[in-house]
C-alpha positions as CSV (number, residue, x, y, z in Angstrom):
1,M,65.0,201.6,-86.7
2,R,66.1,201.7,-83.0
3,A,67.7,198.9,-81.1
4,L,67.9,198.6,-77.3
5,I,70.8,196.4,-76.1
6,S,71.6,195.3,-72.6
7,V,73.7,192.1,-72.3
8,S,75.7,190.4,-69.5
9,D,77.1,187.8,-72.0
10,K,78.9,190.0,-74.5
11,T,79.9,187.2,-76.8
12,G,79.8,188.6,-80.4
13,I,78.0,191.7,-79.4
14,V,80.5,194.3,-80.7
15,E,80.5,192.7,-84.1
16,F,76.7,192.5,-84.1
17,V,76.3,196.1,-83.1
18,K,78.8,197.3,-85.7
19,E,76.8,195.6,-88.4
20,L,73.6,197.1,-87.1
21,V,75.1,200.5,-87.2
22,D,76.2,199.9,-90.8
23,L,72.5,199.2,-91.5
24,D,71.6,202.6,-90.1
25,V,70.1,201.2,-86.9
26,E,70.2,203.6,-83.9
27,I,71.7,201.9,-80.8
28,V,70.6,202.5,-77.2
29,A,72.9,200.7,-74.8
30,T,73.2,200.3,-71.1
31,D,76.3,201.8,-69.5
32,G,78.6,198.8,-69.4
33,L,78.1,198.1,-73.1
34,K,78.2,201.8,-74.0
35,K,81.7,202.1,-72.6
36,I,82.9,199.1,-74.7
37,L,81.2,200.6,-77.8
38,D,82.8,204.0,-77.2
39,E,86.2,202.3,-77.0
40,K,85.6,200.7,-80.4
41,G,84.3,204.0,-81.9
42,I,80.8,202.6,-82.4
43,P,78.1,205.3,-81.9
44,A,75.4,204.5,-79.3
45,M,73.1,206.4,-77.0
46,R,72.8,205.8,-73.2
47,V,69.5,204.7,-71.7
48,E,69.3,207.9,-69.7
49,D,69.6,209.9,-72.9
50,V,66.2,208.3,-73.8
51,T,64.6,208.4,-70.4
52,N,66.1,211.7,-69.2
53,F,66.4,209.9,-65.9
54,P,69.6,208.6,-64.4
55,E,70.3,205.0,-63.3
56,M,69.8,204.7,-59.6
57,L,70.0,202.3,-56.7
58,D,73.3,200.8,-57.8
59,G,71.9,200.1,-61.3
60,R,68.7,198.3,-60.0
61,V,66.6,200.9,-61.8
62,K,67.6,202.0,-65.2
63,T,65.3,200.6,-67.9
64,L,62.0,200.4,-65.8
65,H,60.6,203.6,-67.4
66,P,57.6,204.5,-69.7
67,K,60.0,205.8,-72.4
68,I,61.5,202.3,-72.6
69,H,58.4,200.1,-72.1
70,G,56.1,202.5,-74.0
71,G,58.5,202.2,-77.0
72,L,58.4,198.4,-76.7
73,L,54.7,197.8,-76.1
74,A,53.1,200.4,-78.3
75,R,51.1,198.7,-81.1
76,R,51.8,200.2,-84.5
77,D,48.4,199.2,-85.8
78,L,46.5,201.2,-83.2
79,E,46.0,204.9,-83.8
80,S,45.4,205.5,-80.1
81,H,48.8,204.0,-79.2
82,M,50.6,206.0,-81.8
83,D,48.9,209.2,-80.6
84,T,50.0,208.4,-77.0
85,V,53.6,207.8,-77.8
86,K,53.7,211.0,-79.9
87,E,52.1,213.0,-77.1
88,Y,54.7,211.9,-74.5
89,G,57.7,211.9,-76.9
90,I,58.3,208.2,-76.7
91,A,60.4,206.8,-79.5
92,L,59.5,203.3,-80.8
93,I,62.0,200.5,-80.2
94,D,62.1,197.9,-83.0
95,L,64.8,195.5,-81.8
96,V,65.6,194.4,-78.3
97,V,68.8,192.4,-77.5
98,V,69.0,191.4,-73.9
99,N,70.6,188.6,-71.9
100,L,70.3,188.4,-68.2
101,Y,72.4,188.6,-65.1
102,P,74.2,185.2,-64.6
103,F,72.1,183.8,-61.8
104,K,72.7,180.2,-62.7
105,E,76.5,180.7,-62.8
106,T,76.4,182.7,-59.6
107,I,74.6,180.0,-57.5
108,A,77.0,177.4,-58.9
109,R,80.0,179.1,-57.4
110,E,81.4,177.6,-54.2
111,D,81.6,181.0,-52.6
112,C,78.1,182.0,-53.4
113,T,76.2,183.6,-50.5
114,F,72.4,184.1,-50.3
115,D,72.9,187.9,-50.6
116,L,75.1,187.5,-53.7
117,A,72.5,185.2,-55.3
118,I,69.8,187.8,-54.7
119,E,71.8,190.6,-56.2
120,N,72.2,188.5,-59.4
121,I,68.4,188.3,-59.9
122,D,67.7,190.4,-63.0
123,I,64.6,192.5,-62.9
124,G,64.8,195.0,-65.7
125,G,66.1,192.5,-68.3
126,P,63.2,190.0,-68.0
127,S,60.8,193.0,-68.0
128,M,62.2,194.3,-71.3
129,L,62.2,190.8,-72.8
130,R,58.6,190.1,-71.9
131,S,57.4,193.5,-73.2
132,A,59.3,193.0,-76.5
133,A,58.2,189.4,-76.9
134,K,54.5,190.3,-76.2
135,N,54.7,192.9,-78.9
136,H,56.5,190.6,-81.4
137,Q,54.0,191.6,-84.1
138,S,56.3,194.7,-84.5
139,V,59.3,194.1,-82.2
140,T,62.2,191.6,-82.7
141,V,63.6,190.2,-79.5
142,V,66.9,188.4,-79.3
143,V,68.0,186.6,-76.1
144,D,70.6,184.2,-77.6
145,P,73.8,185.3,-79.3
146,N,73.4,182.4,-81.6
147,D,70.5,184.3,-83.2
148,Y,72.5,187.3,-84.1
149,G,73.3,185.9,-87.6
150,L,69.7,185.1,-88.4
151,V,68.6,188.6,-87.5
152,L,71.4,190.3,-89.5
153,N,70.7,188.2,-92.5
154,E,67.0,189.1,-92.7
155,L,67.8,192.8,-92.1
156,K,70.3,192.8,-94.9
157,T,68.2,190.9,-97.4
158,Q,64.7,192.2,-96.6
159,G,65.2,195.3,-94.5
160,H,63.2,193.8,-91.6
161,T,62.7,190.5,-89.9
162,T,59.9,188.2,-90.9
163,L,56.8,187.7,-88.7
164,K,57.7,184.0,-88.5
165,T,61.1,184.8,-87.2
166,R,59.8,187.3,-84.6
167,Q,57.3,184.7,-83.4
168,R,59.9,182.1,-83.0
169,L,62.2,184.5,-81.2
170,A,59.4,185.6,-78.9
171,A,58.6,182.0,-78.0
172,K,62.3,181.3,-77.3
173,T,62.3,184.4,-75.1
174,F,59.4,183.3,-73.0
175,R,61.1,179.9,-72.6
176,H,64.2,181.7,-71.5
177,T,62.5,183.9,-68.9
178,A,60.4,181.0,-67.6
179,S,63.6,179.0,-67.1
180,Y,65.3,181.9,-65.4
181,D,62.4,182.3,-63.0
182,A,62.3,178.6,-62.4
183,L,65.9,178.6,-61.4
184,I,65.3,181.5,-58.9
185,A,62.2,179.8,-57.5
186,G,64.0,176.5,-57.1
187,Y,67.0,178.1,-55.4
188,L,64.9,180.1,-52.9
189,T,62.6,177.1,-52.3
190,E,65.7,174.9,-51.4
191,E,67.5,177.6,-49.4
192,L,64.4,178.3,-47.3
193,G,63.7,174.7,-46.7
194,E,60.2,174.6,-48.3
195,E,59.3,170.9,-48.1
196,L,56.0,170.9,-50.0
197,P,55.8,173.9,-52.3
198,E,52.4,174.5,-53.9
199,K,54.1,174.8,-57.3
200,L,56.9,172.7,-58.8
201,T,59.0,174.7,-61.1
202,L,61.5,172.7,-63.1
203,T,63.8,173.7,-65.9
204,Y,66.0,171.6,-68.2
205,D,68.4,172.4,-71.0
206,L,68.4,170.4,-74.3
207,K,71.5,168.2,-74.4
208,Q,70.7,166.4,-77.6
209,G,68.0,165.3,-79.9
210,L,67.6,161.5,-80.2
211,R,67.0,159.4,-83.3
212,Y,64.0,157.8,-81.6
213,G,62.8,156.9,-78.1
214,E,62.2,153.6,-76.4
215,N,61.0,152.2,-79.8
216,A,61.5,153.4,-83.3
217,Q,58.0,154.9,-83.6
218,Q,58.6,157.2,-80.6
219,K,60.2,160.6,-80.8
220,A,62.5,161.6,-78.0
221,E,65.0,164.2,-76.7
222,F,67.5,164.3,-73.9
223,Y,67.3,167.3,-71.5
224,Q,69.8,167.8,-68.7
225,S,69.3,169.6,-65.4
226,A,70.2,173.3,-65.3
227,H,72.8,172.3,-62.7
228,V,74.2,169.0,-63.8
229,E,75.3,166.6,-61.1
230,P,79.0,165.8,-61.8
231,Y,78.4,162.0,-61.4
232,S,75.8,161.6,-64.0
233,I,75.2,160.4,-67.5
234,A,74.3,164.0,-68.4
235,N,77.9,165.1,-67.4
236,A,79.6,162.1,-69.1
237,T,82.3,162.8,-71.7
238,Q,82.0,160.5,-74.7
239,L,85.4,159.5,-75.9
240,H,84.3,157.1,-78.7
241,G,81.4,155.6,-80.5
242,K,78.1,156.5,-82.0
243,E,75.4,158.7,-80.4
244,L,73.7,157.5,-77.3
245,S,70.1,156.3,-77.7
246,Y,67.2,156.7,-75.4
247,N,67.6,153.2,-73.9
248,N,71.4,153.7,-73.7
249,I,70.9,156.7,-71.5
250,K,68.3,155.1,-69.2
251,D,70.5,152.0,-68.8
252,A,73.6,154.0,-68.3
253,D,71.9,156.0,-65.5
254,A,70.7,152.8,-63.8
255,A,74.2,151.3,-63.9
256,L,75.8,154.4,-62.5
257,K,73.4,154.4,-59.6
258,I,74.5,150.8,-58.7
259,A,78.2,151.6,-59.1
260,R,78.1,154.5,-56.7
261,E,77.1,152.1,-53.8
262,F,80.6,150.7,-53.7
263,N,84.0,152.1,-52.6
264,E,86.0,149.0,-53.4
265,P,87.0,148.2,-57.0
266,T,83.7,147.2,-58.5
267,A,82.3,146.3,-61.9
268,V,78.6,146.4,-62.8
269,A,77.0,144.8,-65.9
270,L,73.5,145.9,-66.7
271,K,70.7,145.0,-69.2
272,H,67.3,146.6,-69.5
273,M,67.5,148.5,-66.3
274,N,68.5,145.5,-64.2
275,P,72.0,144.4,-63.1
276,C,73.0,141.1,-64.7
277,G,76.3,140.9,-62.8
278,V,78.1,142.8,-60.1
279,G,81.6,142.0,-59.0
280,Q,83.8,143.4,-56.3
281,A,87.5,142.6,-55.5
282,T,90.8,144.1,-54.5
283,S,91.6,144.9,-58.1
284,I,89.4,146.1,-61.0
285,E,90.6,143.3,-63.1
286,E,89.4,140.7,-60.7
287,A,86.2,142.7,-60.0
288,F,85.3,142.6,-63.7
289,E,86.1,138.9,-64.0
290,R,83.6,138.2,-61.2
291,C,81.1,140.5,-62.8
292,Y,81.4,138.7,-66.1
293,Q,81.3,135.2,-64.6
294,A,78.1,136.2,-62.7
295,D,76.2,136.0,-66.0
296,P,78.4,135.6,-69.1
297,V,75.2,135.2,-71.3
298,S,73.2,138.3,-70.3
299,I,76.2,140.7,-70.4
300,F,76.1,140.3,-74.2
301,G,74.9,143.7,-75.6
302,G,74.9,145.2,-72.1
303,I,76.5,148.2,-70.3
304,V,79.5,147.9,-68.1
305,V,80.5,150.4,-65.4
306,L,83.9,150.2,-63.7
307,N,84.7,152.5,-60.7
308,R,88.4,152.4,-61.4
309,A,90.5,153.3,-64.4
310,V,90.3,150.9,-67.4
311,N,93.8,149.5,-67.9
312,M,95.1,147.2,-70.6
313,K,94.3,144.0,-68.8
314,V,90.7,145.0,-68.3
315,A,90.4,146.4,-71.8
316,E,91.6,143.1,-73.4
317,K,88.7,141.3,-71.6
318,L,86.2,144.0,-72.5
319,A,87.2,144.0,-76.1
320,N,86.3,140.3,-76.5
321,I,82.6,141.0,-75.5
322,F,79.9,142.8,-77.5
323,L,79.0,145.7,-75.3
324,E,76.9,148.8,-76.0
325,I,78.6,151.1,-73.5
326,I,81.6,151.2,-71.1
327,I,81.7,153.8,-68.4
328,A,84.7,154.5,-66.2
329,P,86.4,157.4,-64.5
330,Y,89.5,157.1,-66.7
331,Y,91.0,155.1,-69.6
332,E,94.7,154.5,-69.8
333,E,95.9,155.5,-73.3
334,D,96.7,152.0,-74.6
335,A,93.4,150.7,-73.2
336,L,91.5,153.5,-74.9
337,Q,93.2,152.8,-78.2
338,L,92.4,149.1,-78.1
339,L,88.7,149.7,-77.2
340,S,88.4,152.4,-79.8
341,Q,89.0,149.9,-82.5
342,K,85.5,148.6,-81.9
343,K,83.4,150.9,-84.1
344,N,80.1,150.8,-82.4
345,I,80.9,150.7,-78.7
346,R,80.4,153.9,-76.7
347,L,83.2,154.8,-74.3
348,L,82.1,157.3,-71.6
349,K,84.1,159.0,-68.9
350,V,82.4,160.1,-65.7
351,P,84.0,161.6,-62.6
352,F,83.6,159.3,-59.6
353,D,85.1,161.7,-57.0
354,N,81.8,163.6,-56.3
355,V,79.1,161.0,-56.0
356,D,75.9,162.5,-54.7
357,G,72.3,161.4,-54.2
358,H,70.9,164.9,-53.7
359,E,68.9,165.4,-56.9
360,K,65.3,164.2,-56.8
361,E,63.9,161.6,-59.1
362,V,61.1,162.8,-61.4
363,V,58.9,160.3,-63.3
364,S,56.1,161.2,-65.6
365,V,52.6,159.8,-65.4
366,L,49.5,160.7,-67.5
367,G,48.5,164.1,-66.4
368,G,51.4,164.8,-64.0
369,L,54.7,164.0,-62.4
370,L,55.8,161.9,-59.4
371,V,58.7,163.4,-57.5
372,Q,60.7,161.6,-54.8
373,E,64.0,161.6,-53.0
374,Q,66.6,159.1,-54.3
375,D,66.8,155.8,-52.4
376,W,70.1,156.7,-50.8
377,K,69.7,154.8,-47.6
378,V,71.9,151.7,-47.3
379,G,73.9,150.5,-44.3
380,E,73.9,148.4,-41.2
381,E,72.7,151.1,-38.8
382,K,69.3,149.3,-38.1
383,W,70.2,145.7,-38.9
384,E,68.7,143.3,-36.5
385,V,69.3,139.5,-36.2
386,M,65.9,137.8,-36.4
387,S,67.1,134.2,-36.2
388,E,68.7,132.2,-33.4
389,R,71.9,131.9,-35.4
390,E,74.1,134.9,-36.0
391,A,75.6,135.4,-39.5
392,T,79.3,134.7,-39.8
393,D,81.7,137.4,-40.8
394,E,81.9,136.0,-44.3
395,E,78.1,135.8,-44.5
396,R,77.8,139.4,-43.2
397,K,80.0,140.7,-45.9
398,A,78.0,138.9,-48.5
399,L,74.7,140.1,-47.0
400,E,75.9,143.7,-47.2
401,F,77.0,143.2,-50.8
402,G,73.7,141.6,-51.8
403,W,71.7,144.2,-50.0
404,K,73.4,147.0,-52.0
405,V,72.6,145.3,-55.2
406,V,69.0,144.2,-54.6
407,K,67.9,147.8,-54.1
408,H,68.6,148.4,-57.8
409,V,66.8,145.3,-59.1
410,K,63.2,145.8,-60.3
411,S,60.6,144.6,-57.8
412,N,59.9,141.9,-56.9
413,A,63.6,141.4,-56.5
414,I,65.8,138.6,-55.2
415,V,69.6,138.6,-55.4
416,V,71.8,135.5,-54.6
417,A,75.3,136.5,-53.9
418,L,78.7,135.5,-52.5
419,D,81.1,138.0,-50.9
420,G,81.9,140.2,-53.9
421,Q,79.8,138.6,-56.6
422,T,76.2,138.2,-57.6
423,V,75.5,134.6,-58.8
424,G,71.7,134.9,-59.3
425,I,69.3,137.7,-59.9
426,G,65.5,137.5,-60.1
427,A,63.9,140.7,-61.3
428,G,60.4,142.2,-61.8
429,Q,58.3,139.2,-60.9
430,M,54.7,139.4,-59.8
431,N,55.4,137.3,-56.7
432,R,58.5,137.0,-54.5
433,V,58.9,133.3,-54.7
434,G,58.9,133.5,-58.5
435,A,61.8,135.9,-58.3
436,A,63.6,133.6,-55.9
437,K,63.2,130.6,-58.2
438,I,64.8,132.5,-61.1
439,A,67.7,133.7,-58.9
440,L,68.4,130.4,-57.2
441,E,68.1,128.4,-60.4
442,Q,70.6,130.7,-62.1
443,A,73.0,130.3,-59.2
444,K,72.6,126.5,-59.2
445,N,73.2,126.3,-63.0
446,A,76.4,128.4,-62.5
447,G,77.7,125.6,-60.3
448,V,78.0,127.7,-57.2
449,D,78.2,126.1,-53.7
450,L,75.0,127.7,-52.4
451,S,75.7,126.8,-48.8
452,K,78.3,129.7,-49.0
453,A,75.8,132.1,-50.7
454,I,73.3,134.5,-49.3
455,L,69.8,135.6,-50.4
456,A,68.7,139.2,-50.4
457,S,65.1,140.4,-50.8
458,D,64.1,143.9,-51.5
459,A,60.9,143.5,-49.4
460,F,59.6,141.4,-46.6
461,F,58.3,137.8,-47.0
462,P,54.5,137.7,-46.7
463,M,54.8,133.9,-46.4
464,N,57.5,131.5,-45.5
465,D,57.6,129.9,-49.0
466,T,60.7,131.9,-50.1
467,V,62.6,130.7,-47.0
468,E,61.5,127.1,-47.7
469,L,62.7,127.4,-51.3
470,A,66.0,128.9,-50.3
471,N,66.7,126.0,-48.0
472,T,66.1,123.5,-50.8
473,Y,69.0,125.1,-52.7
474,G,71.3,125.2,-49.6
475,I,71.1,128.9,-48.7
476,R,72.2,129.5,-45.1
477,A,71.8,133.3,-44.7
478,I,69.0,135.7,-45.7
479,I,68.6,139.5,-45.5
480,Q,65.2,141.1,-45.8
481,P,63.4,144.2,-44.5
482,G,61.0,142.4,-42.2
483,G,57.7,144.0,-41.2
484,S,55.2,141.3,-42.4
485,I,52.5,140.2,-40.0
486,K,53.7,136.7,-40.7
487,D,57.4,137.5,-40.0
488,Q,57.4,134.8,-37.3
489,D,56.6,132.1,-39.8
490,S,59.7,132.9,-41.8
491,I,61.8,133.2,-38.6
492,D,60.7,129.9,-37.3
493,L,61.5,128.2,-40.6
494,A,64.9,129.9,-40.7
495,N,65.6,128.6,-37.2
496,K,64.5,125.1,-38.2
497,Y,67.0,125.1,-41.0
498,N,69.8,126.8,-38.9
499,M,69.7,129.8,-41.2
500,A,70.9,133.3,-40.2
501,M,68.2,135.9,-41.0
502,I,68.9,139.7,-40.9
503,K,66.1,142.3,-40.6
504,T,67.0,145.7,-42.0
505,D,63.8,147.7,-41.3
506,V,64.3,149.3,-44.7
507,R,62.7,148.1,-48.0
508,H,63.9,148.9,-51.5
509,F,61.0,148.6,-53.9
510,R,62.1,149.6,-57.4
511,H,59.2,150.0,-59.9
């Protein structure tokens, strides 16, 4: 039996090769590994001993040779193939162990240049893997060091690997090379500024299997991007609690997207993909108190994100509420100990110092995918006063706060807010006035002085009924995108009631 070995990741390779040699397997190794094996006194041939041709072009060409690929691709069950390899002196290769140049790790480096990335595109490695995987009827191909033990065990117990194992390893190999090519394609597409590539090549790595999906009858897994964003649920460190569920992950992601809108100390409570309370203040303790008081009922069983360290004062408040998950950049030791006494709560740590909206959103539909940029556009750069009355400074702060929150509420969406606190949220209604009724009634029941509150709408008002309703509850300032052919009706009504109305020219539908 002959094995061809060429690995960039040399984890466990010396021990693996030594055991192969003990099983009388002849080793062919590329130069880097050959030097290591020589130092350990483990016998191995060089590739050029097989090809009778030296490596060239700075190592770009070494295994791309008929005496390598003929030995990999020859079918043992075809007499014509066996006659050909005999005629040309090609020795059969039974085992291929290859892992590839570290392209992913290279492009993740801060000092990576385009030329460096190109040099770390492996050509010979994928070619050998694909040849071996295609001929898995006879050839065993190993691309993952975690499979060394499996292969050794079968060689020791049976003298060969089973067809089932070779098939599984071949499928794994094609997944690996496909992912490798997808990374390269993605990198070049982005670097060259291709805006509408005719093919979308995505690759994700399995992070964990899930007990079930959205419901118990649905199977599910959690895959993470090949290059994980630092500020993401995929990059979270779980400090305590049971495994995250499918719904936990979706909700946690939605909550993180809200929290990243704010630089000031902010707390976000979320249930079923919608915020139920957002609080902002000069301290994280006060921010969470505002978040909790925004909706002390809906927070039960929800997720809380805090953009500051969890100290003991905050932890004592959190510990008195049933929560599924708490996410923060850091937990002080005594706070962590207190919260860890709650058996089922998940405590996650996420870095808040590298918040980015670069990664595109991908949503599956029957038969395809929808891909879009993240809705990362919030600010006052295009705000325009539509009404006769200007917003006061206090109203302006509340309008900005409410506008940042409403973009994360399922459409149709209405948020009623004060400066630093949501007091009413209407989400996912089939008409805008219905969402407004929910939000305004919630704020009224909370005992809020609505003459000091604002109303934010994720999209324009097709009719003036929302403005009329807002006035009946005492609202004096509204923010909305504008753009309806009936804008003037809403403006006229706002002027009649001495309301301030801001137009943003940006809508925030969230489906």
